[in-house]
C-alpha positions as CSV (number, residue, x, y, z in Angstrom):
1,M,61.6,36.6,-60.5
2,N,61.2,38.0,-64.0
3,K,59.7,41.5,-63.9
4,N,59.3,41.9,-67.6
5,K,55.5,41.9,-67.5
6,V,53.7,43.8,-70.2
7,I,50.1,44.9,-70.4
8,E,48.3,43.3,-73.4
9,T,44.6,43.1,-74.3
10,F,43.2,39.7,-75.3
11,E,39.6,38.5,-76.0
12,I,38.5,35.5,-74.1
13,E,35.1,34.0,-73.4
14,S,33.4,34.9,-70.1
15,D,33.5,31.3,-68.9
16,Q,37.2,31.2,-69.5
17,L,37.6,34.3,-67.3
18,D,35.4,32.7,-64.7
19,W,37.6,29.6,-64.7
20,L,40.8,31.7,-64.4
21,R,39.2,33.6,-61.4
22,D,38.1,30.3,-59.8
23,M,41.6,28.8,-60.3
24,A,43.2,32.0,-58.8
25,R,40.9,31.8,-55.8
26,E,41.3,28.0,-55.3
27,H,45.1,28.2,-55.5
28,G,45.7,31.3,-53.6
29,L,46.9,33.4,-56.5
30,V,46.6,37.2,-56.6
31,D,44.2,37.3,-59.6
32,A,43.1,35.9,-62.9
33,A,46.1,37.4,-64.6
34,K,48.4,35.3,-62.4
35,A,46.4,32.2,-63.1
36,L,46.7,32.9,-66.8
37,R,50.5,33.3,-66.5
38,V,50.7,29.9,-64.7
39,V,48.7,28.2,-67.5
40,L,51.0,29.9,-70.1
41,D,54.2,28.9,-68.3
42,Y,52.9,25.3,-68.1
43,A,52.1,25.3,-71.8
44,M,55.4,26.9,-72.7
45,Y,57.8,24.8,-70.5
46,D,56.0,21.5,-69.5
47,G,53.2,21.1,-72.0
48,D,53.4,19.1,-75.2
49,E,53.1,21.5,-78.1
50,D,51.3,18.9,-80.3
51,E,48.8,18.2,-77.5
52,V,48.2,21.9,-76.9
53,F,48.0,23.0,-80.6
54,G,47.6,19.7,-82.5
55,S,43.9,20.0,-83.0
56,I,41.3,22.7,-82.9
57,R,39.7,22.8,-79.5
58,C,37.1,25.6,-80.1
59,R,34.2,24.5,-78.1
60,R,32.1,27.4,-79.5
61,C,32.7,27.0,-83.2
62,G,30.7,23.8,-83.3
């Protein structure tokens, strides 16, 4: 297991944090940070870059 974790500060919306916490709880993960790492690993290694970044998905910019 890679132990090269770094501490970084990001701004996310409160509902995004709620979702990460819910996913962590539902899937037996340690915390929201682990849930975020799972999502990032999926996007990096299994996700389609064009699908992830191909269009703006800001639900708040409306």
